[in-house]
Backbone bond lengths (Angstrom), bond angles and torsions (degrees), N, CA, C in turn:
res aa  C-N    CA-C-N  psi(-1)  N-CA   C-N-CA  omega(-1)  CA-C   N-CA-C  phi
1 M - - - 1.398 - - 1.467 108.90 -
2 A 1.293 116.81 -49.98 1.506 120.24 -179.62 1.480 113.54 -62.39
3 K 1.360 118.91 -37.25 1.461 123.02 175.21 1.547 109.35 -65.28
4 A 1.253 120.04 -33.24 1.474 119.94 -176.56 1.527 103.77 -72.91
5 V 1.262 123.92 -40.98 1.487 129.10 -176.60 1.557 105.08 -61.35
6 V 1.383 117.57 -53.72 1.360 127.03 -179.31 1.575 111.02 -52.37
7 A 1.435 115.33 -49.36 1.340 119.56 179.97 1.466 113.58 -64.18
8 L 1.333 118.87 -39.87 1.470 124.27 174.64 1.504 113.47 -61.68
9 V 1.288 120.07 -43.24 1.494 123.72 175.03 1.475 108.75 -63.78
10 L 1.321 121.39 -44.74 1.530 122.18 -179.96 1.528 108.40 -63.37
11 A 1.270 125.65 -40.07 1.366 133.38 -174.23 1.561 107.95 -65.56
12 L 1.415 109.24 -47.49 1.559 112.77 -177.53 1.539 113.04 -72.09
13 T 1.359 115.14 -28.29 1.526 116.93 -174.38 1.614 109.17 -97.21
14 A 1.295 117.68 4.74 1.492 118.83 -173.75 1.567 111.78 -68.80
15 G 1.411 118.21 -31.13 1.371 121.71 -176.01 1.557 113.71 -84.04
16 C 1.310 116.40 -7.89 1.500 115.07 178.87 1.568 111.78 -81.27
17 A 1.283 111.98 131.44 1.562 114.90 176.63 1.500 102.12 -154.88
18 P 1.273 107.81 146.49 1.513 117.25 173.65 1.550 113.81 -67.70
19 V 1.302 115.03 134.97 1.508 119.26 175.33 1.415 112.83 -94.39
20 H 1.271 116.68 125.26 1.578 119.00 178.01 1.569 109.14 -76.04
21 A 1.334 117.40 160.82 1.363 120.59 -178.89 1.479 114.53 -64.35
22 W 1.335 124.56 -28.34 1.358 128.48 -179.81 1.473 111.82 -81.58
23 Q 1.310 121.19 -11.12 1.480 126.04 176.55 1.450 112.85 -96.16
24 R 1.341 122.47 -9.38 1.405 125.91 -177.90 1.558 111.20 -71.64
25 G 1.338 117.00 -31.96 1.429 117.53 178.97 1.531 111.95 -70.86
26 T 1.243 120.39 -30.31 1.543 125.81 175.51 1.545 107.32 -70.37
27 L 1.295 113.14 -48.70 1.571 117.85 179.68 1.580 113.16 -64.62
28 A 1.258 120.14 -22.35 1.394 125.66 -177.38 1.479 114.85 -95.77
29 S 1.459 116.94 3.39 1.368 113.74 -179.93 1.454 115.29 -77.01
30 R 1.215 120.73 164.73 1.493 129.48 -178.93 1.554 113.54 -48.74
31 C 1.329 115.69 -48.12 1.418 114.66 -177.69 1.438 116.65 -67.04
32 M 1.293 119.91 -18.44 1.474 127.27 176.64 1.554 112.12 -77.55
33 S 1.268 118.53 -17.12 1.487 118.20 -179.18 1.531 114.01 -77.14
34 P 1.294 121.39 150.04 1.440 119.35 176.87 1.477 114.17 -59.46
35 D 1.279 122.34 -24.25 1.415 124.61 -179.99 1.548 104.17 -129.00
36 G 1.327 113.96 97.28 1.424 124.22 -179.42 1.500 116.93 -69.12
37 R 1.330 115.38 -22.52 1.496 121.23 -177.61 1.505 106.25 -122.66
38 P 1.362 123.23 92.39 1.425 118.82 -179.26 1.492 114.81 -72.53
39 S 1.377 116.15 -26.50 1.478 113.94 -179.77 1.672 109.78 -72.04
40 E 1.260 114.91 -32.82 1.423 120.23 179.72 1.540 106.22 -71.82
41 A 1.203 118.37 -38.22 1.527 120.57 174.45 1.509 114.69 -59.93
42 R 1.298 117.27 -45.73 1.478 124.51 177.44 1.541 108.84 -60.00
43 A 1.471 117.05 -48.42 1.444 115.91 178.74 1.515 114.37 -61.64
44 R 1.313 113.70 -35.85 1.492 119.30 178.59 1.527 112.36 -65.49
45 A 1.359 113.10 -40.29 1.513 116.21 -179.55 1.542 105.44 -69.08
46 H 1.313 117.60 -39.68 1.525 111.38 -179.33 1.544 114.34 -69.10
47 M 1.363 113.60 -33.67 1.433 117.18 175.45 1.556 113.91 -62.73
48 L 1.312 110.03 -46.30 1.530 114.85 175.18 1.507 116.03 -60.80
49 G 1.299 111.13 -43.33 1.572 114.32 176.75 1.532 112.94 -63.62
50 A 1.296 114.36 -34.21 1.570 113.65 178.69 1.584 108.66 -80.27
51 R 1.243 122.79 -27.21 1.405 125.21 -179.09 1.526 109.37 -76.94
52 E 1.254 118.79 -40.84 1.457 120.60 -175.25 1.549 107.25 -82.14
53 G 1.241 121.12 -25.51 1.402 122.23 179.58 1.425 113.87 74.33
54 S 1.351 121.85 26.64 1.424 126.99 179.33 1.378 109.62 -146.70
55 T 1.366 116.35 165.05 1.394 121.64 173.46 1.491 113.65 -102.65
56 G 1.297 114.04 144.73 1.553 114.86 -177.54 1.461 108.27 -130.81
57 A 1.279 115.97 -153.82 1.452 123.73 -174.23 1.609 113.89 -72.78
58 S 1.375 111.33 -9.99 1.528 115.96 179.94 1.531 110.29 -76.95
59 G 1.201 122.81 -16.77 1.523 121.33 177.10 1.577 107.76 95.08
60 E 1.275 120.86 4.75 1.498 118.43 178.91 1.443 111.27 -63.68
61 V 1.368 119.25 145.81 1.374 122.10 -176.80 1.605 100.50 -122.09
62 G 1.319 109.83 163.62 1.480 116.77 178.80 1.519 115.11 105.86
63 G 1.254 119.34 -173.18 1.526 121.70 -175.09 1.583 105.31 -123.27
64 G 1.292 110.20 -161.48 1.408 114.77 -173.08 1.647 118.66 -74.14
65 C 1.333 107.35 -5.56 1.565 114.03 179.74 1.519 111.86 -76.43
66 G 1.310 117.18 -18.06 1.492 118.26 -179.21 1.535 113.20 97.41
67 C 1.227 116.31 -10.53 1.463 121.99 177.29 1.494 117.50 -81.21
68 K 1.269 117.87 159.90 1.536 117.90 -179.90 1.463 113.43 -99.51
C-alpha cells in the first residue's frame, strides 16, 4: 500500500519543475498557448453562436440570424 502511495505521489509531481527567467520567453510564445490563433477563435465563436441561435459561455450576443 505504501509503495502505491509513493508511486502515485511521484507520478503526480513529476511534471512540476521551476522555470528559469530565460525560459519564460519561449513558454510565453504564441505557439505554446492553447489557442494559437485568437482571431480565428473569435470568428469561429461568432459563427457557432449564429449557427446555434443561442448564447453560451463564450459571451456571444444575438440570435440565429448572425446579427448583434
